[in-house]
Every structure is written in C-alpha cells, then in structure tokens.
C-alpha positions in Angstrom: -18.7 2.4 8.9 -19.4 2.4 5.1 -19.5 5.7 3.2 -21.3 4.8 -0.1 -21.8 8.3 -1.2 -18.1 9.0 -1.4 -15.9 7.7 -4.3 -12.2 8.2 -4.0 -10.5 9.9 -7.0 -7.1 8.5 -6.2 -7.3 5.2 -8.0 -8.9 3.8 -11.1 -9.5 0.6 -8.9 -12.2 1.6 -6.6 -11.9 -1.7 -4.7 -8.8 -0.4 -3.1 -10.6 2.0 -0.9 -14.2 1.0 -1.2 -16.2 2.2 1.9 -13.7 4.6 3.2 -14.7 8.1 4.0 -13.6 11.3 2.4 -10.3 12.4 4.0 -9.0 15.6 2.2 -8.8 17.2 -1.2 -5.6 17.4 -3.2 -5.4 19.4 -6.4 -9.2 19.4 -6.8 -9.4 15.6 -6.2 -11.4 14.1 -3.3 -9.3 11.5 -1.7 -9.5 8.8 1.0 -6.7 8.4 3.7 -4.9 5.7 1.7 -4.5 7.8 -1.5 -4.0 11.2 0.1 -0.4 12.1 -0.9 1.2 13.3 2.4 4.1 12.1 4.4 2.5 13.5 7.5 -1.3 12.4 7.3 -3.0 11.0 10.3 -1.3 7.8 11.2 -4.1 6.7 13.4 -6.8 7.0 10.7 -4.4 5.4 8.1 -3.7 2.4 10.3 -7.4 1.9 10.9 -8.0 1.7 7.2 -5.1 -0.6 6.7 -6.0 -2.9 9.5 -9.7 -3.2 8.2 -8.2 -4.3 4.8 -5.8 -6.8 6.3 -8.5 -8.2 8.5 -10.3 -9.1 5.2 -7.1 -10.6 3.7 -7.3 -7.7 1.3 -3.8 -6.8 0.0 -4.8 -4.5 -2.8 -3.1 -1.2 -1.8 -2.6 0.1 -5.3 -1.8 3.8 -5.3 -1.5 4.0 -1.6 0.8 6.8 -0.1 2.4 5.2 3.1 3.3 8.0 5.6 6.8 8.5 6.9 5.9 7.4 10.5 5.0 3.9 9.2 7.8 1.3 8.7 6.5 -1.7 6.8 8.0 -4.7 8.6 6.9 -8.2 7.6 9.1 -11.1 8.4 8.5 -14.8 7.8 5.0 -14.1 6.5 3.0 -16.1 3.9 0.8 -14.2 1.6 -1.6 -16.6 -0.1 -3.6 -13.9 -2.0 -2.6 -11.5 -4.7 -0.6 -8.6 -3.4 -0.9 -5.2 -5.2 1.3 -2.2 -4.2 1.5 -0.9 -7.8 2.1 3.0 -7.8 2.5 3.1 -4.1 4.8 5.7 -2.4 6.7 4.4 0.7 8.1 7.2 2.8 9.9 4.8 5.2 11.7 1.6 5.2 10.1 -1.5 3.7 11.2 -4.9 5.1 9.8 -8.1 3.7 12.4 -10.6 5.0 11.8 -14.3 4.4 8.3 -13.8 3.1 6.6 -16.1 0.7 4.2 -14.8 -1.9 2.1 -17.7 -3.3 0.2 -15.6 -6.0 0.9 -12.4 -8.1 2.8 -9.7 -6.4 2.7 -6.2 -7.9 5.3 -3.6 -6.9 5.4 -1.9 -10.3 6.0 1.8 -10.6 6.6 2.2 -6.8 8.5 5.0 -5.2 10.6 3.8 -2.3 11.9 6.8 -0.5 14.0 4.7 1.8 15.5 1.2 1.8 13.8 -2.0 0.7 14.8 -5.4 2.1 13.5 -8.5 0.4 16.2 -10.8 1.7 15.2 -14.4 1.6 11.8 -13.7 0.2 10.2 -16.0 -2.4 7.8 -14.9 -5.2 5.6 -16.9 -7.4 5.0 -14.1 -9.9 6.4 -10.7 -9.2 6.4 -7.3 -11.1 8.9 -4.6 -10.0 9.2 -2.7 -13.4 9.4 1.1 -13.1 10.2 1.0 -9.3 13.2 2.5 -7.6 14.5 -0.1 -5.3 17.0 1.5 -2.8 18.9 -0.8 -0.5 18.7 -3.9 -2.6 
C-alpha cells in the first residue's frame, strides 16, 4: 500500500523508501522502517519492505539500518542492476560469497558491526571507501 503523504527524512535519495509508511521518529526526524536506526526494530515490517524492493529488482538500500536479527546471506547470486548500500549499518554478519556484481556496487561509508565475507565475489565497479570491513 502506497503512502504518498509521508516523505522519509532518513535519506537524500527518496527512491530508497518511496511509498513506505511512517515508522517512528528519531531525533525529530520522521523515518520509514528502513532508515529507523535501531538494532531491535520490527523484523517482520523490515523484511516486508525489503522483500517488496527485491521483488522489483531494486537494490537501492542507501542509508538502511539492518537489524541484528537479520543476517544477510547471499551465495552464488548474480546482481545485474546497480547495488547501493552506501551509509548502511549492518548489525549482523554479511555474507556475499561467490556473488557476481555486473554493474556499480556501492558499500561506501558502511558500518559493519560484525563480519563481512566476500570470498569469491566478483565486482565490475565497487566502492568501499570509508567502510569498516571486519572479517575480511
């Protein structure tokens, strides 16, 4: 369900969370579920928003705060569109083993609070500047 009256204040790029409803306020900013900075936010609501984006082959998650209950685990996947995880916070492990990224991949300025595994992955054009990459 679209919520055109709400504009998330968590990202300069409104396409990241276009159509998502208001989730909660944080420091006087009205935020969607993707941009709300909490390690314990509603996993169900978060996964619904993520799944809707993935169903559209939309990999623009700039500024998203991934909760601690969620372990990102992709293996042997091929990403044919741009992938943008700039300024994201990952509370749990990130595994992208043997993945192929055919276009731009942006992990700039990410905060990985646990390990990152990129073993065997191939990137066409990747940006990781300003990120802490634990476990590599």
